[in-house]
C-alpha positions, 0 to 999 in steps of 0.5 A: 500500500503506497501513500503519497502525502499527508491525509486525515484518518478517515481517508486512510481508513477508507483505503485500508478497507479497499485494500482488504479486497484489492490486490494492490492499492495506492493513494495520491497526494490529493486524496480525501474521503469519497464514497467507499473508496477515497478520491485519489485512490487507485486499486488493482483487482483480478478480473473484478471492477468496483462500481463505486471505485469508478464512481458515479461520474464515470470517465470524468477527466481533463482535456487540454488543447495547445493552440497556435495563439499567444496572449499578445494576439489579443492586444498590446496592453494589459487593458486591451488583453483583458477587454478581449478576454472578457468578451471571450469569457462572455461568449464561452458562457453564452455558447457552451451549456452548463448544468443539464441539457443544451440550452445555450447557442451551440447546436452542433454537438456530435449527437450523431456520433458513431458511439450511438451505434455501438453494440454496447448499448445492448448491455443496458436493460431493454426497458431502459435502453431508449431512455438512456440513449436519449439522455446521452444525446441530450447532454453530450457536450454539456459541462455540468456544474460543481468543479467542472469548468472551461478555462483559457490559460497562458503557459510560460511562453504566453501560448494559449491553452484551452482546458476542460474538466467533466465526465459522462454526465447523466449517462454515466451517473445512470449506469453507475446507479443502475449497476450499483443497485443490480450488484446489491440484488435490487432493480435498476433504478432503485435507490440503494446505499453507496456500498462496495459492489465488486463485479466479475467482468467475466460474469454477465453482470460485470461484463455488461457494466464493463462494456457500458463503462467503456462506452461512457468513456468514449462518450466523455472523450467525445464531449470534452473534445467537442467543448474544447475545440468549440472554445478554440474556435471562439478564440479564433485559433487552431489546435496544435496539441491535445492532452486528454485523460480520464481520472474516474475509470478502470483499465485492463493493464499489465503490472509486474507481468500480471493483467489486472483491472486498475480502478483510478478514482480521482487519479491520473494515469502516468506511465513513463512518457505519458502526458496529463493535464491537471487543474488547480482551482479557479484561482491557481495555476494548472499543469501539463505533466508527464510520467518521468522516465528513469530507473531512480523512480521506476520502483515508486512508479510501480508502487503508485500503479503508474498514477498521479494526482488529478487535481489539488484535492479538497480540504473542506466539503461543499457545505463547509465552504458555502454553508448549508441551504434549504431549497434551491435557486433564488428562494434557497434559505441559508441554514448555516453560513460557510467558511468562505465568503464572496469577498474572500473568493473575489479577492483571491481571483482578482489578485490572480487576474482571472476573469471569472464567469459563474462559480460558487463558493464551494469551488473557491480556491480556499477549499483546495490544497495548493497544486505545487505541494501535492505534485511535490509529494508525488516523489518525482514520479511526474515532471511538469512540462508546462505551467498554465496560468488561468486567464478565463474561468467559466463554470456553472453559476452557484444556483445552476441545477445539476444532479450529476455534478459530482 
């Protein structure tokens, strides 16, 4: 059991429980308590997959596109650049849909993508299949809310990057919920406790989950790439490089000569030479990283199951940050205040020079660790190729309804 960084007792207890049924486990430095398996946890199984390990947001991940543009293309002065970027932030917010459903201007999401003709849809219960497909079509290319975002960055050379973070939306959530119920002997659609459900991928139930999980992975890739490329077009640029990874998923991988099913829950694959995009927060830098190549880190990389962090990692819950409310939207009533105020969040974001659209107190930089610290705790297993300074951050508003935000 390999643990990077420092963690609270409950997070370690969760990892220890996972280790009782897994062949190998590891915990990344951005780890914190999750449903059954800690966020930042990695677990390897023989012919089994953990439904709760993969999580409700199947195939959540990050995509980053390096463009052919530089910050200088948007003006000769800071004021000119901020004016141009402010207009771009507005256009992103008005074009890309956050929350549930496509409700903004963009109407060219790839709803006829070949993945909708995949035989894997047959793994869903017959009575649920059409509803599942219709839901997936309606939400493809939507970003959701919570910690999901669309960002424009500048790297150390001034080159502009577009970064996005979200997953398979209601499609993945429905698949996870359905198989969690089936794995507990209940019916698809029944609400059941978040308990461990290890499915044998060679048995019918595990086989069906595995194929739908992989389909959700293709769906998430299609959605993220469409959104990121849409933003590149808004910028008026061209795509020069794409860095793309899931961080809530399961893969068949060979480790020490044995094929295992490796579940990463909030952890980025980081094999030697493999690139990844890791975000910080709305008011912190992000990075493009690469798994290091070298004998000096080979052992610890194996212990980490060739994984690294997926973000900075939360240090307080949503309710701790924003407070507890009763109701939804403008009529919501605050029951208890949170630890983060609008003034605190604005001060941090303004000091960083970020142009922010949307975003709630539960996603303020105050609720996250600092990304350089968690990367340093990964013991040299990855190297930073580019540091990305956020210029524009677009997220769902605090009152945007989205049942699939986690």
